[in-house]
N, C-alpha and C positions, 0 to 999 in steps of 0.2 A: 622260795629260798634262792639267793644269788649264788649260783654254783661257782662263780669265778671270784668270790670274795673269801679271802683267808680269814679264819677265826681260830679261837682257842681249841676247837676240836680237830683242827688240821693235824695230820700225822707229822707235819713239819714243826708244829708249835707245841705239841703236847708232850709231857714227860711220860716216860714208860715205867716210872717207879713201881712200887709195890701196890698196885691197885688194878682191879679187873679191867678198866677201860684202857689203862696203859699197856697191859698184857695183850689186849685185843689188837691195839694199834701196832704193837711190835710184831704180832703174828701176821697181820695184814701186810705189813711192809715187806714180808718175805714171800707173800703169795704172788703168783703170776697174774697178769691182767685177766687171763682166761678164768682163773680160779675166782677172782673177785667178781667178774660179771656173772659167772654161773651162780655164785653164792647170793648175789643180789637178786638174780632172777628167780631162784628157787625158794629163797627164804625172806625176801624183802629186806635184806640186810642193808640198811641205810648207811652204815659205817663203811661198807665195802664200796658203795657208790661214791661216797665222799673221798675215799682213798683213790679211786680212779680219776676223779675230777682233779685233785691236787697233783697226782702223778703226771697228768698230761697238761696241766695248766700252762706252764711256760712254753712248752714245745708246740702245742696246738695253737695257742694264741699267736705265737710268732709266725707260724705258717699262714694263718688267716690274715694277719696284718700284711704280710708280703703279697698274698693273693689278692686282697681287696684294696690295698693301698690306703687304708684308713683304720686307725686304732678304734674309733668309735664303732664303725661297722663290724670290725673284728670282734669286739666285745659282744655286740648283739648276736652275731653268728655263733660265737662260742656258747652263749647261753642257749641258743636254739638247738645247737648240736647236742648238748647234754640233756636237753629236754627230750629230744628224739631218742637218745640212748635210754632214758628212763622209760619212755613209752614203748620202745621196741625191744626191751630187754628179753622178753620171752622168745623173740625171733632169732636171737643169737644161736647159731648152730654149733653143737659140740664138735670139737676138732678143728674149728676155724680159729684163726688168730684175731685177737681183738684190735690191734693197731690198724691194720688195713680196713677193718670194718668201721672203726671210728673215723678214719680219714675219708672213707666213702661218704659217710653221713655229712661230715664237715664240708666236703667239696660240693655236694649237692645243695647244702644250705647256703654256701657262698655264692653259687651260681644263681640261686633264687634271689638272693639279696642284690646281686648285680642287676638282675632283670628288673627289680623294683626300683633301682636307683642307677639308671644307665649312665648318668653323668660321671660315675666313678670309673668308667672304662677309659676315660681320658686322663686319669690321675697319673702323676709322675711315677716311674718305676723305682724311685728312691725308696719307696716303702715296700714294693712288691718283692724286690730281691733283698739280699742281706746287706750288710754294711760294706765298707770299702774293701775289706779283706775278700769278700765274695766277688766283688767286681774286679778287683785286682787280679784274682786268680783266673777269671774268665778272660780278661784282657791279655794276660800272659799266655794263656792257652791259645788264643786266637793269633796273637802276634808272633809266637814262636820264640824259642830261646836263642835262636841263631842270629836274630836281628841286633844291630848295634843300637846304641841309645839315639843316634842321629836319625835312624830309620824309623823309630817308634814315635807315635804321637805323644804330645804332652799327656801326663798321667790323668789329670782331671778331664781333659778333652776326651781321652779314650774311655774313661768311665761313663761320661755322659753319652758317648756314642753307644756303648753297650746297653745302657738303660733304654735308649730310643730303639735300638735294633731289636731287643727282646720284646719290647712293647709292640712292635710291628709284626711279630710272629703270629701266625694263626693261633687261635685259642687252644686247639688240640695240641699243637707243638709246644706252646708256652706252658701249659699245665704239666705236661710231661717233663719238661726241662726243670721246672720248679720242684717237682716231687723228687726227681732223681738227684739233681745237683744240689739243691738248697735244703732239702729235707733228708738227704742221704738215704733215700729208700732204695731197697733192692728192686730189681726189675719185677720180680714176682709181686712184691708189695704194691708197687705203682700200678701194675696190671690189675690187681684186686681193687684198688681204689677207683681206677678209671673204668673198670668193667670191660677190659680189652685183653687180648692174648699177650703173652710176654713178647712174642715176635713183633707185635704192633708197637709195643713200648720201645723196643730197640730201633725199629724203623723210623718212628717219630723222632726219637732222640737223634738219630743219624741225620734225618732231614733238617731238624732244627739247627744242629751244629754246621751242617753244610750251608744252609742259608746264611748263618752268621759269618762263616768263613768267607763266603762269596761277597757279602756286603762289606766285610772288613777289608778284603783285598781291593775292592772297588774304591772304598773311602780312602784307604792309605795311598792309592795312586793319584787321587784327585788333589 
């Protein structure tokens, strides 16, 4: 089954009228991620699995596309991620949050995909980061609000510089930056995904921004 393909059984497409399946979908839409994965693991509830797939379809695919720089690779890794969720459902620990667990699986699958296709390491960061709004925010943060228009680089040139600068960051710093800034994860969530302490997330983020600031200052003076 293609877990990334929408169909009439999707919670987004089904009516919840006066029928048992509709009532079930309405109930599942109110359940937490943790309740859904627990129900799927203990009862082989396929509808709960489908609800999780559709709940994270857009968000997770967007993250993978940014991380990998390829929609085609992101699609393959999305499929592989939920296959692993299916296979590892019994290993989900009670009391743990589902989202960081899912992102841990997805990130590991993405790293494996990169290793199998190393040419994608050189792909443009146009796809790894978000759109112009994301780049614009990072440019603004680096440039500082106190600068005049004459002191700032042209907008498109600045965005291109940010893409290149983030691309040149070490993989550990880059992955942390993507999770915290572009996926809006809390430090604890990013720490769970990367398998590192919260303090390390903070130090990596600080190091990444420091490197970007230093590069920005150097480039602006050139």
